[in-house]
C-alpha positions in Angstrom: -90.7 -105.0 136.6 -87.1 -104.9 135.4 -84.7 -107.7 135.1 -81.6 -105.4 135.0 -79.0 -106.0 137.7 -76.9 -103.3 139.3 -74.2 -105.2 141.4 -71.8 -102.2 141.0 -74.1 -100.3 143.1 -73.5 -102.8 146.0 -69.7 -102.9 146.3 -69.4 -101.3 149.6 -68.2 -104.2 152.1 -71.5 -103.8 154.2 -73.5 -105.5 151.6 -71.6 -108.8 152.0 -72.7 -109.0 155.6 -76.4 -107.9 154.7 -76.6 -110.7 152.1 -75.3 -113.4 154.4 -77.7 -112.3 157.1 -80.8 -112.1 154.9 -80.1 -115.5 153.3 -79.6 -117.1 156.8 -83.0 -115.9 157.9 -84.6 -116.7 154.8 -85.9 -113.1 154.2 -86.0 -111.0 151.2 -84.0 -107.8 151.9 -83.7 -104.8 149.5 -81.5 -101.6 149.5 -84.1 -98.8 148.6 -84.8 -95.1 148.5 -81.9 -92.4 148.5 -79.0 -94.8 148.4 -80.4 -96.4 145.2 -81.7 -93.0 143.8 -78.2 -91.1 144.3 -76.2 -94.3 142.8 -78.0 -93.4 139.6 -77.5 -89.7 139.8 -74.0 -90.4 140.5 -74.2 -88.0 143.6 -71.0 -89.5 145.2 -70.3 -91.5 148.2 -73.3 -92.7 150.3 -73.6 -91.7 154.0 -76.7 -93.9 154.8 -78.6 -96.8 153.5 -82.2 -97.7 154.1 -82.9 -101.6 153.9 -86.4 -103.0 153.8 -86.8 -106.7 154.8 -90.0 -108.6 153.8 -90.2 -109.8 157.5 -88.9 -108.4 160.5 -86.4 -105.6 160.0 -85.1 -105.5 163.6 -84.3 -109.0 163.4 -82.3 -108.6 160.2 -80.4 -105.7 162.0 -79.6 -107.7 164.9 -78.3 -110.7 162.5 -76.3 -108.3 160.4 -74.7 -107.0 163.7 -73.7 -110.4 164.8 -71.8 -111.0 161.8 -70.0 -107.7 161.8 -66.5 -107.1 163.4 -66.9 -105.9 167.0 -70.6 -106.7 166.8 -71.8 -102.9 166.9 -74.9 -102.1 168.9 -78.2 -102.1 167.2 -80.5 -99.2 168.1 -84.1 -100.1 168.0 -87.0 -97.8 167.6 -90.0 -100.0 168.8 -92.5 -97.2 168.1 -91.5 -97.1 164.4 -90.5 -100.8 164.1 -87.3 -99.9 162.9 -83.4 -100.3 163.8 -80.2 -98.7 163.0 -76.7 -99.7 162.9 -73.7 -97.3 162.7 -71.1 -99.3 160.8 -67.8 -98.4 158.7 -68.7 -95.2 157.4 -72.4 -95.5 157.3 -75.7 -95.4 158.9 -77.8 -98.4 157.8 -81.6 -98.2 158.9 -83.7 -101.4 158.6 -87.6 -101.6 158.3 -90.1 -104.5 157.9 -91.8 -103.9 154.6 -95.2 -102.5 155.4 -98.5 -100.9 154.3 -99.9 -97.8 155.7 -103.3 -96.1 156.3 -103.8 -92.6 157.6 -106.5 -90.7 159.6 -107.3 -87.1 158.6 -105.8 -85.3 161.6 -102.4 -87.1 161.7 -99.4 -87.8 159.4 -98.6 -90.8 161.6 -99.9 -93.6 159.7 -101.4 -97.1 160.9 -98.9 -99.6 159.9 -99.1 -103.2 159.4 -97.0 -105.9 157.8 -96.9 -106.0 153.8 -95.1 -107.1 150.9 -92.3 -105.2 148.9 -94.8 -103.9 146.6 -97.0 -102.4 149.4 -93.7 -100.8 150.8 -92.9 -99.3 147.4 -96.7 -98.1 147.1 -96.1 -96.1 150.3 -93.2 -94.4 149.1 -93.2 -90.7 148.5 -91.8 -90.4 144.9 -91.2 -92.7 142.1 -87.5 -91.9 142.3 -87.4 -92.9 145.9 -89.3 -96.2 145.3 -86.3 -97.9 143.4 -85.1 -101.0 145.0 -82.0 -103.2 144.6 -82.3 -106.7 145.9 -79.6 -108.0 148.3 -80.1 -111.8 148.4 -77.5 -113.8 146.8 -79.8 -115.4 144.3 -80.9 -112.2 142.6 -78.1 -109.8 144.0 -78.3 -106.4 142.6 -81.5 -106.8 140.6 -83.5 -103.7 140.2 -87.1 -103.6 141.2 -88.8 -100.3 139.6 -92.7 -100.8 139.5 -93.1 -97.0 138.9 -90.7 -96.3 136.3 -88.6 -94.2 138.8 -85.5 -94.7 136.6 -87.3 -92.9 133.6 -88.2 -90.2 136.0 -84.7 -89.8 137.0 -83.4 -89.5 133.5 -86.2 -87.0 132.7 -85.6 -85.2 136.1 -89.2 -85.4 137.4 -90.6 -85.5 140.7 -93.8 -87.7 140.8 -95.8 -89.8 143.3 -96.3 -93.4 142.7 -99.9 -93.3 143.5 -102.7 -90.5 143.3 -100.8 -87.5 144.5 -103.8 -86.0 146.3 -104.0 -89.0 148.4 -100.3 -89.1 148.8 -99.9 -85.5 149.9 -103.1 -85.6 152.0 -102.1 -88.6 153.9 -98.7 -87.3 154.8 -98.3 -83.4 154.0 -94.8 -83.5 154.8 -94.4 -85.1 151.3 -95.4 -81.8 149.7 -92.2 -80.1 151.4 -90.1 -83.0 150.4 -91.2 -82.7 146.8 -90.2 -79.2 146.8 -86.9 -79.8 148.6 -86.0 -82.7 146.2 -87.0 -80.2 143.3 -84.4 -77.7 144.7 -81.7 -79.9 145.5 -81.8 -81.9 142.3 -83.1 -79.1 140.0 -86.0 -81.5 138.8 -89.4 -80.5 137.9 -92.4 -81.6 139.9 -95.1 -83.0 137.6 -98.0 -81.1 136.8 -100.4 -83.4 138.8 -98.4 -83.5 141.7 -97.9 -79.6 141.8 -101.6 -79.3 141.6 -102.1 -81.6 144.3 -99.7 -79.8 146.6 -101.8 -76.4 145.9 -105.1 -78.4 146.7 -103.7 -79.7 150.1 -101.7 -76.7 151.2 -103.8 -76.4 154.2 -102.7 -79.9 155.4 -99.2 -78.4 156.1 -100.8 -77.2 159.4 -100.7 -80.6 161.0 -96.9 -81.1 160.5 -94.6 -80.4 163.5 -92.7 -77.2 163.3 -89.4 -79.2 163.7 -90.1 -81.4 160.6 -91.0 -78.3 158.7 -87.7 -76.5 159.5 -85.7 -79.6 158.7 -87.1 -79.3 155.1 -86.5 -75.6 155.1 -83.1 -76.0 156.2 -82.3 -78.3 153.3 -83.8 -75.9 150.8 -81.7 -73.1 152.3 -78.4 -75.2 152.0 -79.2 -75.9 148.2 -77.2 -74.4 145.4 -80.1 -72.2 144.4 -82.6 -71.8 147.4 -84.8 -69.5 145.3 -86.1 -72.3 143.4 -87.6 -73.9 146.6 -88.8 -70.6 147.9 -90.7 -69.9 144.7 -92.3 -73.4 144.5 -93.4 -72.8 148.2 -94.8 -69.6 147.1 -96.6 -70.7 144.2 -98.3 -73.6 146.0 -99.6 -71.5 148.8 -97.1 -73.1 151.4 -95.1 -70.2 152.1 -97.7 -68.0 153.4 -98.7 -70.7 155.9 -95.0 -71.3 157.0 -93.3 -67.9 156.6 -96.1 -65.1 156.2 -93.3 -62.8 157.1 -91.7 -63.3 153.6 -95.1 -63.3 151.6 -96.2 -60.1 153.2 -93.4 -58.4 151.5 -94.7 -59.2 148.0 -96.2 -56.6 145.7 -95.4 -53.2 144.4 -97.6 -50.2 145.4 -97.8 -47.0 143.5 -99.1 -43.6 144.7 -98.5 -40.5 142.8 -96.4 -42.3 140.2 -94.1 -43.2 142.9 -93.2 -47.0 143.3 -91.2 -49.4 145.6 -89.3 -52.5 144.5 -91.0 -55.8 145.3 -89.1 -56.9 148.4 -90.2 -60.5 148.2 -88.6 -61.2 144.8 -85.7 -59.1 145.8 -85.0 -61.1 149.0 -84.8 -64.3 147.0 -82.2 -63.1 144.6 -80.3 -61.9 147.9 -80.6 -65.4 149.2 -79.3 -66.9 145.9 -76.4 -64.3 145.8 -75.3 -65.0 149.3 -75.5 -68.5 148.6 -72.7 -68.2 145.8 -70.4 -66.9 148.7 -71.2 -68.9 151.7 -72.5 -72.5 152.9 -73.3 -70.9 156.3 -76.9 -71.9 157.0 -77.4 -69.1 159.4 -76.0 -66.5 157.3 -78.4 -67.6 154.5 -81.1 -67.3 157.1 -80.0 -63.7 157.8 -80.3 -63.0 154.0 -83.9 -64.4 153.9 -84.9 -62.4 156.7 -83.0 -59.3 156.3 -86.0 -57.1 154.9 -88.9 -58.9 156.8 -89.5 -55.5 158.7 -90.3 -53.7 155.7 -93.9 -54.7 155.5 -95.0 -53.4 158.8 -92.8 -50.1 158.5 -93.9 -49.2 154.9 -95.2 -45.6 154.6 -95.8 -43.2 151.8 -94.9 -39.6 152.1 -95.9 -37.0 149.4 -92.6 -35.3 149.7 -90.2 -38.1 149.8 -92.2 -41.3 148.5 -91.9 -44.5 150.1 -90.0 -45.3 153.3 -89.4 -47.9 155.7 -87.9 -46.3 158.5 -86.8 -48.6 161.3 -87.3 -51.8 159.4 -84.0 -53.3 160.6 -85.1 -52.6 164.3 -88.4 -54.0 163.6 -87.1 -57.0 161.6 -84.6 -58.0 164.2 -87.6 -58.2 166.7 -89.5 -60.3 164.1 -86.7 -62.7 164.0 -87.1 -63.8 167.6 -90.8 -64.2 167.1 -90.2 -66.3 163.8 -87.9 -68.4 165.4 -89.9 -69.0 168.5 -93.0 -69.8 166.4 -91.1 -72.4 164.4 -89.4 -73.8 167.3 -86.1 -72.9 165.9 -83.1 -72.5 168.3 -83.2 -69.5 170.5 -79.6 -69.2 171.1 -76.5 -67.7 169.4 -77.7 -68.8 166.1 -81.0 -66.7 166.7 -79.1 -63.8 167.9 -76.4 -63.9 165.0 -79.4 -63.6 162.5 -81.0 -60.8 164.7 -77.7 -59.0 164.6 -77.2 -59.1 160.8 -80.7 -58.1 160.4 -80.3 -55.2 162.8 -77.0 -54.0 161.2 -77.8 -54.7 157.6 -78.2 -51.2 156.4 -75.3 -49.7 158.4 -72.1 -50.4 156.2 -73.5 -48.5 153.2 -74.2 -45.4 155.3 -70.4 -44.9 156.2 -69.5 -44.5 152.5 -69.9 -40.8 152.5 -66.8 -38.6 153.1 -68.6 -36.5 155.7 -69.2 -39.7 157.9 -67.1 -39.5 160.9 -64.6 -42.1 162.0 -66.7 -42.6 165.1 -69.5 -44.1 162.9 -67.0 -46.5 161.7 -65.8 -47.5 165.0 -69.2 -48.0 166.3 -70.0 -50.5 163.2 -66.8 -52.3 163.8 -67.6 -52.5 167.4 -71.4 -53.5 167.1 -70.6 -56.2 164.4 -67.7 -57.6 166.3 -66.7 -61.2 165.1 -69.7 -61.0 162.6 -68.2 -58.0 160.5 -67.1 -60.0 157.5 -70.5 -61.9 157.4 -72.2 -58.4 157.5 -70.2 -57.2 154.7 -71.0 -60.4 152.8 -74.7 -59.9 153.3 -74.6 -56.2 152.2 -72.8 -57.1 149.0 -75.3 -59.8 148.4 -78.0 -57.2 149.0 -77.0 -55.4 145.6 -79.6 -56.8 143.0 -79.7 -53.9 140.5 -79.7 -55.0 136.9 -78.2 -51.7 135.7 -74.6 -52.5 135.1 -73.4 -48.9 136.0 -75.2 -49.0 139.2 -74.3 -52.6 140.1 -70.4 -51.6 139.6 -71.0 -48.3 141.5 -72.5 -50.1 144.6 -69.7 -52.6 144.8 -67.2 -50.0 144.5 -68.8 -48.2 147.3 -68.5 -51.4 149.5 -64.8 -51.6 148.5 -64.4 -48.0 149.9 -66.2 -48.9 153.0 -64.0 -52.1 153.4 -61.0 -49.8 153.1 -62.2 -47.5 155.6 -63.0 -50.1 158.2 -59.8 -51.7 158.0 -58.0 -48.3 158.2 -60.0 -47.4 161.6 -59.6 -50.7 163.1 -56.0 -51.1 162.5 -55.6 -47.7 164.3 -58.2 -47.8 167.1 -58.5 -51.6 167.6 -62.2 -51.3 168.8 -63.5 -54.8 167.6 -65.0 -56.5 170.6 -62.9 -54.2 172.7 -63.6 -53.8 176.5 -62.4 -50.2 178.0 -58.9 -50.3 179.2 -59.9 -49.5 182.8 -62.2 -52.5 184.3 -64.7 -51.9 186.7 -62.6 -53.5 189.4 -60.0 -51.0 188.7 -62.6 -48.2 189.2 -63.6 -49.5 192.4 -60.2 -49.8 193.6 -59.1 -46.4 192.7 -61.9 -44.7 194.4 -62.2 -47.2 197.1 -65.8 -47.9 196.6 -68.3 -50.7 196.6 -70.1 -52.1 193.7 -72.7 -49.5 192.5 -74.4 -48.0 189.5 -71.9 -45.3 189.2 -69.1 -47.9 188.4 -71.1 -49.1 185.4 -71.8 -45.6 184.3 -68.1 -44.5 184.5 -67.1 -47.7 182.5 -69.7 -47.1 180.0 -68.7 -43.4 179.5 -65.1 -44.5 178.9 -66.3 -46.8 176.2 -68.5 -44.2 174.6 -65.3 -41.5 174.7 -63.2 -44.1 172.9 -65.9 -44.8 170.2 -66.5 -41.1 169.6 -63.0 -40.5 169.3 -62.6 -38.1 172.4 -59.9 -40.4 173.8 -57.7 -42.9 172.1 -58.2 -46.7 173.0 -55.1 -46.6 175.3 -54.7 -47.3 179.1 -53.2 -44.0 180.3 -55.9 -41.8 178.4 -58.8 -44.0 179.9 -57.4 -43.8 183.4 -57.2 -40.2 183.2 -60.8 -39.9 181.7 -61.9 -42.1 184.5 -60.5 -39.8 187.2 -62.2 -36.9 185.7 -65.6 -38.9 185.5 -65.1 -40.0 188.8 -65.0 -36.4 190.4 -68.3 -35.7 188.7 -69.8 -38.3 191.1 -67.9 -36.9 194.0 -65.2 -39.7 194.0 -61.4 -38.9 194.8 -58.3 -41.1 193.8 -57.4 -42.8 197.1 -53.9 -43.6 197.8 
């Protein structure tokens, strides 16, 4: 047990109130977990603090609230025996020290009151078991029973107790180990890594929402591939995202091979992460090739093909989001759209591609055109310098062509200059299928370059199309 003090970690004004409240109630109180870990890692300003009380954590929260300016409300979570205060620029969570026991079919523990030692024993990793005392008599004293400080210095993720038991009891900790390793660029110690492999099947009892929370944090890290490689190597990924692991491998027939689309995908995710913090754009990069596994075919004359993989992949995005209970809203539709369009930009680099193909791409991508181009450029993973330069130059040409056509024709997110109401008013007809068809034909004519994206041209085209339906302009 350390006798070292780190009062400098507890300079925020909230600790004055925490100390007074704990001493008045005569309970031991400690800052523990991520706040303490991040202080030693110098990770910047804290957003939340976990406080453990050797006694009643909810009572401590209420006492702190009484002392704070404005007496902010205490949010109590009776099921978990915890309480939370939002104060100043922080979220402070309070819990009573406890010990836990688990049943095999649930990661929700049976909880009973315990000592600080019991509470540190139940922590997931040594680096998260670090505690700083808040009582005035020992203010700032570090309690580090598992040498978590040493593991911070050696950049090691390690469980306080037997990792097999730790991960079997609460399999979410396996994902957290990988997430922390990814975020901090730490190594998971060998015994803990083996224990994750041994307990991989236990991930099946974790709720999809908790799994996705960890996946998001891995995706938002500086280099997401670290996490996905660990998920892959520990057999967790095939249980969570089989659509990805199905891409792994290189087949060879008659001397013809295709690239390993799984490892390529991880490179694409890392590439795009250098350019954007947009979580859903990163998801689009992760899923952009998932349609290749089910569409892979070999043809003697042309070799390996993946025809229609973008369309298939966009359908799979919906199924994947639904299975993982991810949002089936505009976020999912954004990912779907980028997967569907992911091969389109490079197809318009050739000189013989018509302007209509460019107009269609601009129209179909809409507000997400720049995101699509970012994805396509991240998709360049060749290690050949000449090819790399050539492909990037190709995309510069694509961007120039898009800009030229868009400035001239203004087709991004456009609606035909003639509305459905105007069609009905001109021909004095009621709403019917023909109105929609005429409007669609006007739109198609503009995209194909038959008429310019202008009102007079569109109105004249409408009159002509209306005649084909037997409609005439009414005075």
